[in-house]
C-alpha positions in Angstrom: 0.0 0.0 0.0 1.3 3.5 -0.9 1.5 5.5 2.3 1.1 9.3 2.0 2.3 10.6 5.4 0.7 13.5 7.2 3.8 15.6 7.0 3.3 16.3 3.3 -0.4 15.1 2.9 -1.5 18.2 1.0 1.1 18.0 -1.7 2.5 14.6 -2.6 0.3 14.3 -5.7 1.5 17.7 -6.9 5.1 16.6 -6.1 4.7 13.6 -8.3 3.1 15.6 -11.1 5.9 18.1 -11.0 8.5 15.4 -11.2 6.7 13.8 -14.1 6.1 17.0 -16.0 9.3 18.8 -15.2 10.9 17.4 -18.4 8.7 19.6 -20.6 10.4 22.7 -19.1 13.9 21.5 -19.9 15.8 23.3 -22.6 16.3 21.2 -25.7 19.2 23.3 -26.6 21.0 22.4 -23.4 22.0 18.7 -23.5 23.1 16.8 -20.4 24.9 13.4 -20.9 25.4 11.2 -17.9 27.6 8.1 -18.3 26.2 5.8 -15.7 29.0 3.3 -16.2 31.5 6.0 -15.1 29.3 6.8 -12.1 29.3 3.2 -11.1 33.1 2.9 -11.6 33.6 6.0 -9.4 31.5 4.5 -6.6 33.3 1.2 -6.8 36.6 3.0 -6.6 35.4 5.0 -3.5 34.2 1.8 -1.8 37.5 0.1 -2.4 39.5 3.1 -1.1 37.5 3.8 2.1 36.6 0.3 3.2 33.5 1.4 5.1 29.8 1.7 4.3 28.7 4.1 1.6 25.7 6.4 2.1 25.6 8.2 -1.3 24.1 11.7 -1.2 21.4 12.0 -3.8 19.5 15.0 -2.6 18.2 17.6 -5.1 17.4 14.8 -7.7 21.0 13.6 -7.4 22.4 17.1 -8.1 20.0 17.4 -11.1 21.3 14.2 -12.7 18.3 12.0 -12.0 17.9 10.3 -8.6 16.2 7.2 -10.0 18.8 6.5 -12.6 21.7 7.2 -10.3 20.4 5.1 -7.4 19.4 2.2 -9.7 23.0 2.1 -11.0 24.7 2.0 -7.6 22.1 0.5 -5.2 24.0 -2.8 -4.7 27.1 -0.8 -3.7 25.3 1.4 -1.1 24.4 0.7 2.5 21.8 3.4 2.2 21.1 6.8 0.6 21.0 10.4 1.9 18.4 12.9 0.8 17.7 16.3 2.3 13.9 15.9 2.9 11.8 12.8 3.2 9.6 14.0 0.4 12.5 13.4 -2.0 12.5 9.8 -1.0 8.7 9.6 -1.5 8.9 11.1 -5.0 11.6 8.7 -6.1 10.2 5.7 -4.2 13.7 5.4 -3.1 13.3 2.7 -0.4 11.0 0.6 -2.5 13.1 0.7 -5.6 16.5 0.1 -4.0 15.6 -1.9 -0.8 18.0 0.4 1.1 17.6 2.7 4.1 17.2 6.4 3.6 18.6 9.1 5.8 17.0 12.6 5.6 19.8 15.0 6.4 17.6 18.1 6.8 15.4 19.2 9.7 12.3 17.0 10.4 9.2 17.6 8.3 7.0 15.9 10.9 6.9 15.3 14.6 5.1 11.9 14.1 7.5 9.0 14.0 4.9 6.8 12.1 5.4 9.1 9.1 9.1 8.1 8.9 8.6 4.4 9.9 6.1 3.9 7.1 8.5 5.4 4.6 11.6 3.6 5.9 13.2 7.0 6.3 15.5 7.9 9.2 14.8 11.4 10.4 17.5 13.7 11.7 17.1 15.5 15.1 19.1 18.4 16.7 17.4 19.0 20.0 15.8 17.0 22.9 12.2 17.9 21.9 12.6 16.6 18.4 14.5 13.6 19.6 11.8 12.6 22.1 9.0 13.1 19.6 10.7 10.9 17.0 12.2 8.4 19.4 10.3 5.4 17.9 11.7 6.2 14.4 15.2 5.8 15.8 16.4 9.2 14.7 20.0 10.2 13.8 21.7 13.0 15.6 23.2 15.8 13.6 26.0 17.3 15.7 27.0 21.0 15.2 30.8 21.0 14.8 30.9 24.4 13.1 28.1 24.5 10.4 25.7 26.3 12.7 22.5 25.2 11.0 19.8 22.6 12.0 22.3 20.7 14.1 22.7 20.0 17.8 24.8 22.4 19.9 27.5 20.5 21.8 26.1 21.3 25.2 22.8 19.4 24.6 24.2 16.5 22.6 24.1 14.1 25.5 20.5 15.0 26.4 19.4 14.7 22.8 21.0 11.3 22.3 19.3 9.9 25.3 15.9 11.5 24.5 15.9 9.9 21.0 17.7 6.7 21.9 19.8 7.6 18.9 22.1 4.9 17.5 23.6 7.1 14.7 25.4 10.5 14.8 26.9 12.5 12.1 28.2 16.0 11.3 28.5 18.1 8.2 32.3 18.2 8.2 34.5 20.3 6.0 37.7 20.1 8.1 39.3 17.3 10.1 38.8 19.3 13.3 35.0 18.8 12.8 35.5 15.1 12.7 37.5 15.3 15.9 34.8 17.3 17.6 32.1 14.7 16.6 34.2 11.9 18.2 34.8 13.9 21.4 31.1 14.6 21.9 29.9 11.0 21.1 32.8 8.8 22.1 31.1 7.3 25.2 28.1 6.1 23.2 27.6 3.0 21.1 26.8 4.7 17.8 27.5 4.5 14.1 29.2 7.8 13.1 29.9 9.5 9.8 31.3 12.8 8.8 33.1 12.6 5.5 31.5 13.8 2.3 33.4 14.1 -1.0 36.0 16.6 0.3 37.2 14.4 3.2 37.1 11.0 1.5 40.9 10.9 1.1 41.5 11.3 4.9 41.4 7.9 6.6 40.7 9.5 10.0 37.5 11.0 8.6 35.9 7.8 7.3 34.6 6.5 10.7 31.8 4.0 10.1 30.5 5.3 6.8 31.1 8.1 4.2 28.6 10.2 2.3 30.0 10.8 -1.2 28.2 13.3 -3.4 30.1 15.2 -6.1 32.9 12.6 -6.1 30.5 10.1 -7.7 30.1 12.1 -10.9 33.7 13.0 -11.8 34.3 12.6 -15.6 30.8 11.2 -16.0 29.0 14.3 -17.1 28.9 16.4 -20.3 26.7 19.5 -20.7 26.7 21.2 -24.1 24.8 23.3 -26.6 25.2 24.2 -30.3 26.1 27.3 -32.2 22.9 28.5 -33.9 24.3 31.7 -35.5 27.7 33.1 -36.3 28.7 36.7 -37.0 31.9 38.6 -38.0 31.8 41.6 -35.7 31.1 45.1 -37.0 32.0 46.7 -33.7 30.7 46.4 -30.1 28.0 43.8 -29.7 25.4 42.6 -27.3 23.9 44.4 -24.3 27.3 45.0 -22.8 29.1 46.2 -26.0 31.7 43.4 -25.9 34.3 43.2 -28.7 35.4 40.1 -30.4 36.4 39.5 -34.1 33.9 36.7 -34.4 31.1 35.5 -32.2 28.5 32.7 -32.1 25.2 32.5 -30.4 23.9 29.6 -28.3 20.3 29.2 -27.0 21.2 28.9 -23.3 21.1 31.8 -20.9 21.1 32.8 -17.3 17.5 31.4 -16.9 19.2 28.0 -17.5 22.0 28.6 -15.0 24.7 29.7 -17.4 27.3 32.4 -16.5 30.2 34.0 -18.2 33.4 32.0 -18.2 35.3 29.4 -20.2 33.8 26.9 -22.6 35.2 24.5 -25.2 34.5 24.7 -29.0 35.9 22.1 -31.3 38.4 21.0 -28.7 39.6 24.5 -28.2 39.3 26.6 -25.0 37.0 29.5 -25.7 34.9 32.0 -23.7 31.3 32.9 -23.1 31.4 36.6 -23.7 27.9 37.6 -22.5 24.9 35.9 -21.1 21.3 36.9 -21.7 18.2 35.4 -20.3 17.8 32.6 -22.9 20.9 33.0 -25.1 24.5 33.8 -24.9 27.4 34.9 -27.0 30.5 32.8 -27.4 33.9 33.7 -28.8 34.2 31.9 -32.1 37.2 31.2 -34.4 37.4 31.1 -38.2 37.1 27.3 -38.2 33.9 27.3 -36.1 30.5 26.8 -37.8 26.8 26.7 -37.1 25.8 23.5 -35.5 29.2 23.0 -33.8 29.1 21.8 -30.2 29.9 24.2 -27.4 30.9 22.2 -24.2 29.8 24.1 -21.1 30.8 21.3 -18.7 32.7 18.2 -19.4 35.9 16.2 -19.2 38.1 19.1 -20.4 36.1 21.7 -18.4 35.1 20.4 -15.0 32.9 22.0 -12.3 36.1 22.4 -10.3 37.6 24.4 -13.2 34.5 26.6 -13.5 33.8 27.3 -9.8 36.4 30.0 -9.4 35.3 31.7 -12.6 31.7 31.7 -11.5 32.7 32.6 -7.9 30.7 29.7 -6.4 31.2 26.1 -5.4 31.6 23.2 -7.8 28.2 21.8 -6.6 26.5 25.1 -7.6 28.1 24.9 -11.1 26.8 21.4 -11.6 23.2 22.0 -10.4 22.9 25.4 -12.0 23.3 23.8 -15.5 21.9 20.3 -14.9 18.4 21.3 -13.7 17.4 23.0 -17.0 19.2 20.5 -19.3 17.6 17.7 -21.4 19.0 14.4 -20.0 20.5 11.5 -21.8 22.0 8.4 -20.2 24.8 6.2 -21.4 26.0 2.9 -20.0 
């Protein structure tokens, strides 16, 4: 029987409709290719390197790459999956389709433990009141080691652990000192602990009982591109900003699709996005470039890590900014 919990009772049907219909709003001129064989290879490599349980982070529709497709590809390698809110697991039928546990990393959406038990979702708590309310759902404790958002302050960790009969504790760690703090605050309890996301996977001391890889699963597995639809030899300053370039092309991707100024690749050559409009952008073109040529906005020769400093944001933001508006294709 399909359970629709009270925590989101007014909206689950709309959520499913939005998920089903969202593809019609994707830009056909922005193409996302996900090589699921590479995703699986990356996850296998992470598992072999860390030697502990994997709890892949697939929140926000697996960073815009498709939670169902990604989870189906790696389900047998994972001990469970992490989402931000329980409704993400409902929409993707995550527990049903993978047979694995789901941990909701964000603040609780309900104070009724039956909502989570029915969904096979572990809620996260950060204070004694939440912990006591959700005790029957065996909540996980999120410990504040520096993030300072929906996490348990150190001085009430003990009280919260006891109130919730918590058997799992974690932290959102970006530094090894955060891992150390988690261990100091929970060392006297018999718990499963995890702290390492992608940035700390290479540190053995951070691996604890499990790791939560996210961005690391997708390295070299993604390509996002468009095509030149128009070419011009410049007659002077062009565009809204009056940029100058001997020759420019136009692609039908703009800031409404997540694009920003920065590098791109055309015909294997590093180039530049000169100006970004709402639904189109100018790219710097060479004499050998032609209409229909591919413009790589994110790919093997231009990773999210390369783009992040140019966009003045995190690699995660680069990926999700472009992926959510793109038309998806999967390879194996």
